[in-house]
N, C-alpha and C positions, 0 to 999 in steps of 0.2 A: 524483141522490141516488143513495148508495152503501148497502148494508145486507147483512147475512148472511140466508143462506136454508140446509133442509136440502141436505146435498151428498149427493142420493139418487137413485136412478133412477128414472124415472117409473114409477107404480106399485108402486114397494117401499116399504121402513119399515123402521125401526130398532125392535126390540123390545124390552120391560123388564117385568120380573113384580115385583109388591109384593106381600105379604102382611100384612093386615089382620086380626086375629083370626078366622082359617081363612078370610076371605073373598081369593079372588085378582083381581089389579087388573092385567089385562095391557095395558100401552101399546105404543099404533104410535103412532112418529112418521114423518110424510111428507111431500113436496115438494108443496105444493099451489100452483103457480102460478094454477090456476083453482077455482072452487065444483066442477066437473063430476070434474078430478081427483083432490080430493078426497073426493067420494061413491062414486067407482071403489075407493079404496081402504075406506072404511066400508062399503060391499056384501061385498067381500072378507071383512073383520072377522068380521060376520053369516055368512059361507058357510063361515069354516074353525070357529067357534066357535057351532054351532046351539044348544046348548042352555045357552048363556050367560044368567046373568041380567038383565043389560042391555049395552049397546053406546053408552057416553055419549061423545060428541064436542065438539069447536070445531078451528075452523080461523081463519085469514087469509091471504086469498087476495089479497094484495097488501102494499106496504110497511109497516113497524111503523107501528102507528096509524091503519091504513085503519080508516074507522069506515063502510064499506056491503059490501066485500067480505068481509064476517065470519059466523059463525053459531056457536051452539055448541048442545045438545040434552041434556036430563039420560033422556032415553030410560026413563021410566017411575021414575026415582028421584023422591025429594020435591022439588017445587020449588027451582030456585038452590044442590042440593047438589052438583052434579057439573059440567055443562058450564058454569055460567058459574065456577067456580073454575078449572076447567081452561083454559079461553081465558084469564083472568088471569094465570096462570102462561105461558102463550104471549107475553101482550101484556109482563110484565114483563121476559121475554129480550131484548127487542129484535130478534126475528127477524122475519122477513116471508115469506109465500109457505110458512106452516106448517100442518099439520092434526095433529090428534092424535085417535085412538081410545081409550078405557081401557074393556076389556070387563071384565066382573066377574062371578065366579062366586062366588055365596052360600056361605058357609060356617059359619050357621047361627047366628051372633050380630050383633044388632040394633046399628048404629053411633051410633044417631042423628044427626041432622041435623049436629052441629057435627063429627062423625066422620066422616062422609061426605063432607064438603067438605074435610075436612084430608085424608082417604085418597085422593081423586081427585087431589088439589092435588100431594099427595106423591109418586104415580105419576106424574105428568106432569115433577115436576123432579127426579125419580131419570133417568126416560128421554132429556130435555136432556142430564146429566151429559155422557155420551160421544159426543154427537149431533154427527155430520161435518157440517161448515158450507162455504160455501165465498159470496164476494160477489157478488153482484148490483149491476152498474151500467144507470140507466136514462137512455137514451138517445133524443136526436133526431134525426132522418134530416136530411140538409144535402147538396145535389146541388151539385157543383162543376166550373166548365166549365173546361180548363187547354188548352192547344196540346200537339201530342204532345213537343217537347222538355221542357218542365215535368213531365210525368207522372211522372217519375221521382222529381223533388226533392220535388212535393208528396205524394206518399203518403209518402214518409220523413220529411217534416215531420208530416204528420197522424201517423203510428204511434208518431212520437216524444213526441207530446201523448196518447196513449192514446187516438185516434179511431180508431177502426175502420174500412176500406175494404171496405164490404158488396160494392159490387158496382162495375164497371168497363165502361161502351159507349164503341165507337169507331163516330166519324162522319167524314165529310168533311174536316171543319174544327174537328176535334180530339176531346178526350179528356173525357165524362163522368164524375166519381167520384162516386158515392153513399156520404156516410160518417155514420157515428153517432156523433155529436158527446156525451161525456158532460152528463147536464143539468146537472149542479153545477159546470160549469166554463163562465164564460163566453163566448162566441163570439167572437174576434177573429182575422181573419183580414189584420190588415193586415201581420204581417211576413211570412206568405207571400205576399202580394201583394207585398211589398218584394222578395222572392228571385227572384219570376218578373216581376218591372220591371211589375206593372202585368197581366200575362196571366190574369188570374182572372177569373172572374165566378160569382156565385151566382145557380143556377136554380130560379124559382120553378115548382112543379107547376102 
């Protein structure tokens, strides 16, 4: 599976500010490969903005459509007016491994439940507009045994198919290549085996 994720450093975020009826909504978007990475950014938002009214949040710590490693919080706002609308915007964007904190400074005017939901959703939508992205490719480890003469050809063949060679181990009887095969491409080693004249074996752990 291939999907876009925020192209941001670990612990970093992209900030955007939206003002609605004098309330300020500060949205932080971050890369969240797991829940712990998102919680660290949420803690940083609380540290930097200790006097804010709320720190609402939502994250998807997995691929788009992930159902388990997700979460959202209204942080004291009326139920369903902040975290869920934020999550729905993230989900609709088709992103994976993404988290968002929206810090609110109350401006004195109550927005009502509908107004709050729209304001939090708008804050996330605006932050997504210029978010840098990169593609993540889910991969499966595959161990291939070849002889010394076939190593270079095997590595070139794998790399031409976007298969990353993660490790190379040498032994007296040949070379063990640990390859990360894209999970959205069917594993078909027949062409490589033909090139190597059968001098290829898949090694089970």
